[in-house]
C-alpha positions in Angstrom: 7.6 -5.2 17.9 3.9 -4.6 17.8 3.3 -4.7 21.3 5.9 -1.6 21.4 4.6 0.3 18.9 1.4 0.0 20.6 2.5 1.9 23.0 4.1 4.5 21.1 0.7 5.1 19.6 -0.9 5.6 22.9 1.9 7.1 23.9 2.6 5.6 26.8 6.6 5.7 26.8 8.1 8.3 29.5 10.9 10.3 27.9 14.2 8.2 27.2 17.5 7.9 28.4 18.8 10.4 31.5 18.2 13.8 32.2 22.0 14.3 30.8 21.2 12.6 27.1 17.3 13.1 27.4 17.8 15.6 24.2 20.0 13.3 22.0 17.1 10.9 21.5 14.1 11.6 18.8 10.6 11.3 20.4 8.9 7.8 20.3 5.8 8.3 21.2 3.1 9.7 18.3 1.1 12.5 20.1 3.0 14.7 17.7 1.6 13.2 14.4 -1.8 13.9 15.8 -1.6 17.1 16.6 -3.3 19.8 14.7 -3.3 20.9 12.2 -4.2 17.5 10.1 -2.1 18.0 6.5 -3.0 15.6 3.9 0.7 14.3 4.7 0.1 13.3 8.3 -3.2 12.0 7.6 -1.8 9.4 4.8 1.2 8.7 7.6 -1.5 7.8 10.1 -3.7 5.6 7.7 -0.3 3.6 6.7 0.4 3.0 10.9 -3.5 1.7 11.2 -3.3 -0.5 8.5 0.2 -2.0 10.1 -2.6 -2.9 13.1 -4.8 -3.7 10.6 -2.8 -6.3 9.4 -0.9 -7.9 12.9 -4.4 -8.2 14.4 -5.0 -10.3 11.7 -2.4 -12.5 11.6 1.1 -11.4 13.6 4.4 -11.8 11.9 6.7 -14.4 12.4 10.1 -13.6 12.3 12.9 -11.3 13.4 14.3 -7.6 13.2 17.8 -6.6 13.9 19.1 -3.0 14.6 22.5 -2.7 14.7 24.8 0.7 14.6 27.9 0.8 13.5 30.8 3.0 14.1 33.8 4.3 11.7 36.7 5.4 13.6 39.4 4.2 10.7 38.5 6.3 7.2 40.0 5.1 4.3 42.9 6.9 2.2 40.3 7.0 -0.5 43.0 9.2 -2.8 45.4 6.1 -2.6 42.5 2.7 -3.2 43.0 1.4 -6.2 40.4 -1.0 -5.6 37.5 -1.2 -8.6 33.9 -1.2 -8.5 32.8 -4.5 -9.4 29.1 -5.3 -11.0 27.6 -1.9 -10.9 24.9 -0.7 -11.7 22.8 2.4 -11.8 18.9 2.1 -12.4 17.3 6.1 -13.4 13.5 4.8 -12.7 11.9 2.6 -9.9 12.3 3.8 -6.2 14.5 2.3 -3.2 11.5 -0.1 -1.3 10.6 -0.8 -5.0 13.5 -2.1 -7.0 15.8 -2.6 -4.6 14.6 -6.4 -3.0 17.8 -8.3 -1.7 19.8 -5.3 -2.3 21.2 -2.3 1.1 18.5 0.1 0.7 20.0 3.9 2.0 17.7 5.6 4.3 19.2 9.4 3.7 18.4 10.1 7.5 18.4 12.3 9.8 20.7 12.9 12.7 17.7 11.7 14.2 16.5 8.4 13.0 13.2 8.4 11.2 13.5 12.2 11.0 10.1 13.9 11.0 7.9 10.4 10.6 6.1 11.6 13.9 5.3 15.1 12.6 5.1 16.9 9.3 8.0 15.3 7.1 7.1 13.1 4.4 10.6 12.7 2.2 12.1 9.5 1.5 12.9 8.6 5.3 9.5 9.2 6.6 7.4 7.4 3.8 10.0 4.5 4.1 9.3 4.2 7.7 5.5 4.5 7.6 5.6 1.8 5.1 7.4 -0.1 7.4 6.4 1.1 10.9 8.9 -1.8 12.6 11.7 1.2 11.3 9.9 3.2 13.5 10.9 1.7 16.8 14.5 2.3 16.2 13.5 5.7 17.6 13.3 4.0 21.0 17.0 3.3 21.5 18.9 5.0 19.0 20.2 8.3 20.0 21.5 11.2 17.5 23.5 9.8 14.9 27.5 11.0 14.9 29.0 11.7 11.4 30.5 8.7 11.6 27.9 5.9 12.7 25.4 4.5 10.9 22.4 2.0 11.3 21.8 -1.2 10.0 18.1 -2.3 10.2 17.9 -6.3 9.2 14.2 -7.7 8.8 11.6 -4.9 8.6 8.4 -6.2 6.6 6.5 -3.8 4.6 2.6 -3.4 4.8 1.4 -0.4 2.6 1.5 0.7 -0.8 2.0 4.8 -1.5 1.4 7.6 -4.4 2.9 10.8 -4.1 5.6 12.5 -2.4 6.2 14.9 0.3 2.8 17.1 0.3 1.0 14.8 -2.5 1.6 11.3 -0.5 -1.0 9.3 -0.3 -2.0 5.5 0.9 -2.7 3.6 -1.6 -3.7 0.0 0.1 -2.4 -3.0 1.9 1.1 -4.0 0.2 1.9 -8.0 0.5 5.8 -8.4 1.5 7.2 -11.7 -0.5 11.1 -10.7 0.8 11.8 -14.5 1.8 13.5 -14.9 5.4 17.4 -15.5 6.2 18.7 -18.1 8.4 17.7 -15.9 11.5 14.4 -15.5 10.3 14.8 -11.8 9.4 13.5 -10.7 6.3 16.1 -10.2 3.5 15.7 -6.3 3.4 18.8 -4.3 4.7 18.4 -0.8 4.9 21.4 1.6 6.3 20.3 4.9 7.6 22.8 7.5 7.6 22.7 11.2 8.8 23.1 12.8 5.2 23.8 16.7 4.8 22.0 19.3 2.9 23.9 20.5 0.1 22.6 23.7 -1.6 24.4 25.5 -4.6 26.4 23.6 -7.4 25.6 20.1 -7.1 29.5 19.5 -7.8 30.0 20.9 -4.3 28.9 16.8 -3.2 32.1 15.5 -4.3 34.2 17.9 -2.4 36.9 16.3 -0.5 35.4 17.2 3.0 31.7 16.3 2.2 33.2 12.8 0.6 35.0 12.2 3.8 32.1 13.4 6.2 
């Protein structure tokens, strides 16, 4: 993974896919991250990535990361289900990456996985990807997501701390990920990326049947 990311850092990859499908892939080369103007969020993302390379040069990670694209063709009839939620807990403080050890972490993704991680984007998805740069590698082989698809990434390691969000995002130092590995040698961190839709106006619209089933 480190070798492939180093190639992306140096912008050595040709466009992915065939001529017909190349537009359905996100960019993997980091060139857009280096372009001017260099705003605070971009500079902080570059610091996270450079720190990742510092760490892997110091000690190469040992283990595996798996990337799995899941397609759902048969949707349940939600209104007919009577299965209750079990052990349902809501926390109104903390962050997904700091307070979800051992849990499924949702990446509210762009249809092009990683979103603006290699451009100006600096919100939930982009921050999560630069904290764990192994996630960025998914852009090499994951095409545009359809509405009924999600990507499961299991085993990524986190390397950086941060503070702030969007325009105030800053690299805040080294992070040592102590999450144990499973029997396949993967960190027990599962991230699921799904293409979130942008909703404006009344918050209740997100619970409409068309948006829930989407």
